[in-house]
C-alpha positions, 0 to 999 in steps of 0.5 A: 326767442324763449320756448314759451314765447314760441309756443304762444307764437305758434298758437297765435298764428293758428288762431289768426289763420282760422280767424281769416277762414283758413281751413283748420288743417291748413292753419295747423300745418302752416303754424306748425311748419313755421314753428318747426322751421324757426327751431330746426331749419329747412333740412329737418323740416323737409325730412319730417315732411318726407317721412311723416305723411307716409308713416301716419297714413300707412297705419292700418288702424286708420282704415277704421275711420272711413269704414265707419263713416261709410257705414254712417252714410249708408245708414243715412241714404238708406232711409233707416232713420224713418223707421227708427223715429216711427217706432220711438214715437209709437213707444214714447208718444203717451208721455208729455214731450214724448215726440221730443223724447222719441227724437232723442231715442232715434238719435241714439239708435242712429248714432249706434250705426253712424258715428257722426254727430252732424250726420245724426242731427241732420238725418233725424231732423229731416224725419222728426222735425216736421212731425214735431211741428205738426203736433204743436211743438215749439221751434225752440224745443224741437230744434234744441232737442234735435241739435242736442240729440245729434251729439249722441252720434259721437257719444254712442259707439261707434264714434270717430272721435273716440277712434282718433283718441285710441289711435293717438294714445295707443289704446284698445278701440274695443275697450274704449267703445265699452267704456263709452257705452254706459256714459252714452246711455246716461246721456240719453236718459239725461236728455229725456229727463231734461225734456220731461222737466222742461215741458212741465216747468215751461208750459207752451212748448209741447202739446198737453196731450198727443195721439198715441199710435199703436206699437205695431208689428210693422213698426217693430219690423222697421227697426230690426235691420238697425238692431241686426247691424248693431248686434253683428258689429259689436257682437262680433267685436266683443265676441272675438270674431273680428277686430274693430277695423274688420267690424267696421267693414262688416258693419258698412256691408251690413248697413248697405244690405239693410238699405238695399232691403228697404229699397232706398238705395240706388246707384246715385245714392251709392255713389254719393256715399262713397264720395261723401266718405272720401271728402270726410276722410280726406278732411280728417286725414289732412287735420291729422297731418296738420296736427302732427306737424304742429305737435312736432313743433311744440314737442321741440320746444319741450314745453309739453314735457315741462308742462306735464312735469309741472302739473305732476309737481304742483300737488293738486288733486288729480280730479282738479287737474282733469276738471281744469283740462275739461274747462279748457276744452269747453273754451276751445269748443268756441273756436275749434271742432271736436276732431281738431281739439282732440288731435291738437291737445291729446298729445299735450294733455295725455302724458300729464293725466296718465302720470297722475295718481288716481288710484287706478291702473294706467290703462283705466285712467287712459280709457276714463280720460278718453270718455271724459274728453268725448263728453266735453267736446260735445259742448262745442257742438251745442254752445254758442258762438259756434254750436255746429249742430245748432246751425245745422238743425236751425238751417234745416228748420228755416223759420226758427230764429237762431237765438231760439235754437240756442235757448232750446239747447240750454236744458241739454247743456245743463244735463251735460254739465251734471253728466260730466260731473257724475263721470268725473267723480265716479270713474267706475261708471265708465270702466264697469263694462271694460272688465268684460272685454278680453 
């Protein structure tokens, strides 16, 4: 069997297993094991399995993932989202579509201490959706806004997919977080602009005029714990007080203290936070193991290395190559989640991209490409037929047809396209803050 045919067989096996609802980690593991076995036999496969699990999971850097996940669960169970939305609503309600804009701001602020897209969407939806419906927002705009706003959970650091990218490519996590800051803020502004245009161009989805609540000291005090956690974590990381892993631990402890101070945390919720963190971490680590085996099988075929050499020899403009890779991510987002895509594809695409001449240092290319990948995998959270965020928000809404929710995310997908093109052609937007990180 030729190497190309073997690669096609490995990917086809994975997709067939996924189609019959085999978990993605198991699908990748089985496809990788079969491909490895066909090329090397039982002995080398057994040796690889004997050492790879320990080699992967003994990495100190991996501990940052469950710590940031735990931080997000403490924020979710601690009731911090209500104060965020209340303050954002008080600030933005004076504008047409203001409550929808407030939901975007609340998602961005919550994402800064959460790191999970689905958790951000689900948490803010439970707070914001009843208020938006009460004030006359359509189900289409309300669910579309909250689904799109949820993607800010991975665009605004800390971001679990970005941490995984850093581990796979051996990049500095703090620098990657810095590189994602400006694109994340552009995403927030782009979503707010999309709402402002939509409510004016398509009347009837937002009230013409809304009551304007006052910005009270109580509302301001409600967001202070979130601001304090953000400043402690990122101020400590960029101030050189602790590493990103230590920052994640400090952030989890600080978020827990903030939840205690609000009186929202009890023993049952405390246990739920650790249980949910264990489940999520186990799922991510199993995907790591499955992707490692599949990538090892692909590496044995030499096709990824040949692909990198082929791409470099084609003479295509580097931006065209990256644009093609990003389009492939959009297609993959229809059948895979963002973590699986990153774990499976980065070992293949990363060597090819950093080998191209962008007129930038290799580290800058690696950081910029990581941000571009992060921006693009968010498409899969919104676009049909999967759109996990859309399904989550629509399920919480209950009475909104799923087709309406998908129509609701279209303005935000248009914003995503424009933002991706902007960052593709102007890498300096991603790299500007990195220069201040030691």
